[in-house]
N, C-alpha and C positions, 0 to 999 in steps of 0.2 A: 088169309092166314099168312103170317110172316115166316118165311123159311129161315132156318138157322143159318146165320152168316158163316161163310168159310173162314173169314178173318175175325178172330175173337175181339180184337180191339175195335174193328169196324162195328161189330155188333154192340159193343159197349157204348160206342159213340152214338148209336141210334137212340140211346136213352135221352139224349139231349134234344131230340127233334120231334116235338109234338106228342110225346108219350104222356098219357093221362093216368090218373090214379085208379081209374076204373077198369083197366084192362086185366083180364084173367088169363094166365098162361097155363102150361101143363102141370105146374106144381101148386096151383091156386088152392086146392083143397088141403094139401099138406101144410102150406104156409098158414092158412086160416086155422087149421087144427093146432099148430104150434102157439098161435096167439091165444086161442081158447084155453089151452093147457096152462099157459103163462098166467092168465087171469084167474083160472080156477085154483091153481096151486098157491098163488099169492093170497087168495082169500082163505085158504085152509091152513096156511103156514102159521104156526103159533110161536115159533122161535126164530131168532136170527139165523141159526144153522139151517133150518128148513128153507128160509128165504135164499140163503146162499146156494143151496142145492137147486132150487127152482131157477135161479138166474143162470147158474153154470150149465144146467142141463138144457134149458131152452136156448141159450146162446150156442151151445154145441150143435143142437139139432137144426137150428136155422143155418148155421155155417155149413153143416152137412148138406142141406138142401141146396145151398148156393154152390157148393163144390159139384154136386150132381148136375146142376144147370150148366156150369162152365165146362164140364168134362164132356164136350160134344162128341168126341171120338170114342169115348168109353175106355180110353187108355188107362185111366186110374180107377176103373170100376172095381177090380178085385182088391185094390188097396183100400178103397173106401169101404168095401164090404168088411175088410179086416178091422178097420177103425170102428165100424158100427158093432161088430162082434165083441171087440174089446170093451166098448162102452157098455154093452148089455151084460157081459160077464163081470165087469168091474162093479156095476150096480148091484148085482147079485151077491158079490163077495164083500161089499162094503158093510161094515158093522156100525159105523157112526156117520152122522151127517157131514163131518169134516172129510171123511174118506170118500163119500159120495161127491162132495164138491171138488175134491182132487180129481176124481174120475172125469167129471165134466170139464174141468179146466184142461187136463191133459189131452182129452180127445179134441177139445177146441183148438189147442195148439197144433195137433197132428193134422186136423182138417185145414187149418190155415196154411200149414206147410204145403199141403197138396194144392190149395188155391194159388199160392205164390208160385209154385212150380208150373202150374198150368199157364199162368199169366206171363211168366218169364220166357217168352217164345224164342228170344235170341240168346238165352243163357247168360246174359250179362250179370245177373244177380245169383247165378248158380252157386258160387263159392260162399256168398253170404248166407244163402238159404241153407246150404249144407252145414255151415258153422252153427246156425241156430239149432239144427238137429243134434249136432255133436254136443253142444252145451246142454241141450234138453236131456239127452241120454246120460251125460255125466252128472247132471244135477239130480236126476232121479236116483242114480246109483249112490250118490253121496248123502242124500237127504236122510235124516235120522228120524223124522216124524212127519205127520201130515201137514203141520204148519210150514215146514221147510219145503215140502212138495208143492204147496200152494204158491209159495214165493217163486220157485223155479218155473212152475207152469205159467204163472201170470207174467213173469218177466219174458219168457220165450214167446208167449202169445203177443205181447206188445211188440217185440222185435220183428215177428213175422208180419204183423200188421203194418209196421214201419216199411218193410220191404214192399208189401202190396200197395200201400199208398204211394211209394216212390215210383214204382213201375207204372201205375195208372196216371200219376201226375206228369211223368215224362212224356207219356203218349198224348197228353192234352196240353202240352206247352209249358210245363213247369210252373203253372200259375200258383200253386200252393207250396212250392219248394221251401220257401222261408218258414212257412208255418210247420211243415214237417220237421225241419231242423230244430225249430223252437220246441216242439213237443219232445224231440229226442233229448235236447238239452235239459228241459224240465224234468224228464224222467231220470236222467243221471244225477241231477241235483237232489231230487227227492230221495233217491237211493242212498246218497251220501249222508242224508240227514236222518234217515229212519233208524229208530233205536230198538225196534222189535220186529220179529218175523210177521206179526199181525199187521204192523204198519207197512212193512215191505210189500206184503200181499195186497193190501189196500192200494198202495201207490201203483203197483203194477197193473191192477185191475182198472184203476181210474185212468191211467195213461193209455191203456188199451181202449177204453171207451172214447177218449179224446181222439185217438187215431181212427177208430171206426167212424166216428162222426165226420172227420175230415175226408175219409174215403167216400162217404155218402155225398158230401158236398162236391167232391171231384166228379163223381158220376152224374150228379143232378145239375148239369151246367145251365139248363134253362130255368131252374128254380121251381120245377113242378112240385117238388116236395119241400120247398123252402119253409112253409109255415109249420108243417109237421116236425121237421128237423129242428127248427127254432124252438118250438114248444118242448121238445125232448131235452134240448140243451139247457133251457131255462129251468126245467124241473130238476135236472142234474145239479145245477149250481145251487138252487134253493135248498134241496135236501142235503147236499154236501155241507153247506154252511151250518146246518142244524145238527149234523151227525155228532153224537156224543162219543162214539168209539170207532176204532179202525174197522171193526166188523160191519158197522152200519154204513161206513163209507164204501166198503166193498160191495155190500148188497145194493146200494144205490147205483154204483157204477155197473154192476152186472145187470141190474134191471134196465138201466138206460141202454146198455149194450144190446139187450134183447130187442128193445124197441127200434134201435137204429138198424140192427140186422134184419128186422122185419121189413123195414122200409127198403133196404138194399135188395132183399129177396123179391119184394114186390116189383122193384124197378127192373131187375134182370129177368124175372119170370114174364114180365110184360112184353119182352122182346118176342116171345113165341106165341102170342095170342092168335 
């Protein structure tokens, strides 16, 4: 049994050395359950709105598992409990699928904020992380409807994923630095061209998927999960090209985000087998 490493980045680097896809860690059952929920609710979803909820909820729940895995000291335990409680109460209070999707996206950002804070061990990204929270809170306060909330939530989620990718890439030699910058530039360009809140939300969600995919590549330096990640990206591209609406683009990006987060959770959970 591999003991939890005292240095988080050393632990993450162990992902690169001989880790196989078959290793089961302490959260194996929960990760498998999320995958089963994802497939089950996808089969039962009869509308795009229900698909959005499935993608947003499963993405958050997998990110929550990842945060629990990374919070080795338990310092963020009560905060994570609060996020989960807000998720549960938000689901109970939601009256529409759009409000449910907002709940999932919001909680996803909040969990990403915690993950970024855990990874930023030297505090060099602290001000950037704090700025995303400030913008998140201000956006929530100023949003006039669920559509605008989805935009603010997806934008902040992309930004916090940008921070996470940058932190991890710096620790591994900045191999993907140019790609991270390119994704940021693409995001800002798409934002400038979007003509509706639905397109903005789709752009934010698509950009988030792209950054999550890059995070998975950064972690999987030995290519153990290369085939799986390649298949996910090919499916993302194929479905995105056929999407007739911004909502369909968003569903595709959320679904592929679930799949990439599943891989990331499997990689990190495998450290503790």
